[in-house]
C-alpha positions in Angstrom: 71.8 -113.5 73.4 71.7 -116.4 75.8 73.5 -115.6 79.2 75.6 -118.4 80.5 75.2 -119.2 84.2 78.1 -118.5 86.5 78.2 -121.0 89.5 79.1 -120.6 93.1 82.8 -121.5 93.7 83.3 -123.9 96.6 85.5 -122.4 99.3 88.2 -123.8 101.4 86.6 -126.0 104.1 83.9 -127.4 101.8 84.4 -131.2 101.9 83.6 -131.5 98.2 87.0 -129.9 97.3 88.6 -133.0 98.9 86.8 -135.5 96.5 88.7 -137.2 93.8 87.0 -136.4 90.6 85.5 -139.1 88.3 86.3 -139.7 84.6 83.9 -138.3 82.0 82.7 -141.4 80.1 81.2 -139.4 77.2 82.8 -136.1 76.3 79.5 -134.7 75.0 78.2 -134.8 78.6 80.8 -132.3 79.6 79.5 -129.4 77.3 77.1 -127.8 79.9 79.7 -128.0 82.6 82.3 -126.5 80.4 79.9 -123.6 79.6 79.4 -123.0 83.3 83.1 -123.2 84.0 83.7 -120.5 81.4 81.0 -118.2 82.8 82.2 -118.7 86.3 85.8 -118.0 85.3 84.7 -114.7 83.5 82.6 -113.6 86.6 85.5 -114.3 89.0 87.9 -112.4 86.7 85.5 -109.5 86.7 85.0 -109.6 90.5 88.6 -110.3 91.6 90.8 -109.1 88.7 92.6 -112.3 88.2 92.2 -115.9 87.2 93.2 -118.2 84.4 91.7 -121.6 85.0 89.0 -123.6 87.0 88.3 -127.2 87.6 84.8 -128.6 87.6 85.1 -129.8 91.3 85.3 -126.1 92.2 81.7 -125.6 91.1 80.6 -128.8 92.8 80.9 -131.1 89.7 83.2 -134.0 90.7 84.2 -134.7 87.1 87.7 -134.6 85.6 87.2 -131.4 83.6 89.5 -128.3 83.5 88.8 -125.1 81.7 91.7 -122.6 81.1 92.0 -119.3 79.4 95.6 -118.0 79.0 97.6 -116.3 76.3 94.5 -115.5 74.3 93.6 -119.2 73.9 91.1 -121.4 75.8 91.7 -125.0 76.7 89.2 -127.7 77.6 90.8 -130.8 79.2 88.6 -133.8 79.8 90.0 -136.8 81.8 93.5 -135.1 82.0 96.3 -137.2 83.4 99.8 -136.2 84.1 102.2 -138.2 81.8 105.5 -136.6 82.7 106.9 -133.8 84.8 110.5 -132.3 85.0 112.6 -132.9 87.9 113.6 -129.2 87.7 111.3 -127.1 90.1 110.5 -123.5 90.8 108.9 -121.7 93.8 105.9 -119.3 93.5 103.1 -117.7 95.5 100.0 -119.6 94.3 96.4 -118.3 94.6 93.1 -120.1 94.2 89.5 -119.2 93.5 88.5 -121.4 96.5 90.5 -119.1 98.9 91.1 -115.8 96.9 92.4 -113.9 99.9 95.2 -116.4 100.6 98.5 -117.0 98.8 100.5 -120.1 99.2 104.3 -120.6 98.7 104.5 -123.8 96.7 107.0 -125.8 94.6 106.0 -126.9 91.1 107.7 -128.6 88.1 109.0 -126.4 85.5 107.7 -128.5 82.7 105.1 -131.3 82.2 103.1 -133.3 79.6 99.3 -133.9 80.2 97.3 -136.3 78.1 93.5 -135.3 77.9 90.5 -135.4 75.7 88.7 -132.5 73.9 85.0 -132.1 73.7 84.9 -134.3 70.5 86.6 -137.2 72.4 89.9 -136.9 70.6 93.0 -137.5 72.8 95.7 -134.8 72.9 99.0 -134.4 74.6 99.6 -130.9 76.0 103.2 -129.8 76.8 103.6 -126.9 79.1 106.4 -124.9 80.8 106.7 -122.1 83.4 103.4 -120.4 84.4 101.2 -122.6 82.2 102.8 -125.8 83.7 102.2 -124.3 87.2 98.6 -123.7 86.3 98.0 -127.2 85.0 99.5 -128.6 88.1 97.2 -126.5 90.4 94.1 -127.6 88.4 95.1 -131.3 88.3 95.6 -131.2 92.0 92.0 -130.1 92.4 90.8 -133.1 90.4 92.6 -135.3 92.9 91.3 -133.5 96.0 94.6 -131.7 96.6 94.7 -128.0 97.5 97.5 -125.5 97.3 97.5 -125.3 101.1 98.5 -129.0 101.1 101.5 -128.1 99.1 102.8 -125.2 101.1 106.6 -125.6 101.3 106.6 -125.1 105.1 104.6 -123.6 107.9 105.6 -120.0 106.7 104.2 -120.6 103.2 100.8 -118.9 103.8 100.1 -115.1 103.4 96.9 -113.2 103.0 96.6 -111.3 99.8 96.3 -107.9 101.8 99.6 -108.7 103.6 101.3 -109.8 100.5 100.3 -106.6 98.6 101.5 -104.4 101.7 104.8 -106.1 101.5 105.4 -106.7 97.8 102.7 -105.0 95.8 100.1 -106.8 93.6 100.9 -110.4 92.8 102.4 -111.0 89.3 99.8 -112.2 86.8 101.0 -114.7 84.4 98.8 -115.0 81.3 
């Protein structure tokens, strides 16, 4: 069995996380990055006990690639672009692989539509609501050099994971 390589996840403060990711001109060029994203997601889940998605920029690849596993399905989004988002919003404590010990109180759209390519180059429209919508917004932000800390609703919108758990228990995990 060939073991897939997990990569180091860039952390808050690394200037690479602020780069705007570039389009993937040929979808077949994304296969190795997607392999590494999957392995890195699985390693993070094993180490930290949470995680549903990761963007290529988080492993130092400034390409518009997102890998997600949620609800028993995996999703590869190449060159994703937000097409529509609802005016209706909701608030939640967001967490991130790039700062796993910090939670950020953010506002996200309840629903959205994202257009992206798959690994075969086919264009698809993905419609998402609730937790899946929030996850897509988080990962799309990464591709544009935006971090959850940039989206904090106000100056009290940051909390360490340890303090959050002392006050409220473990964060809710949305599959």
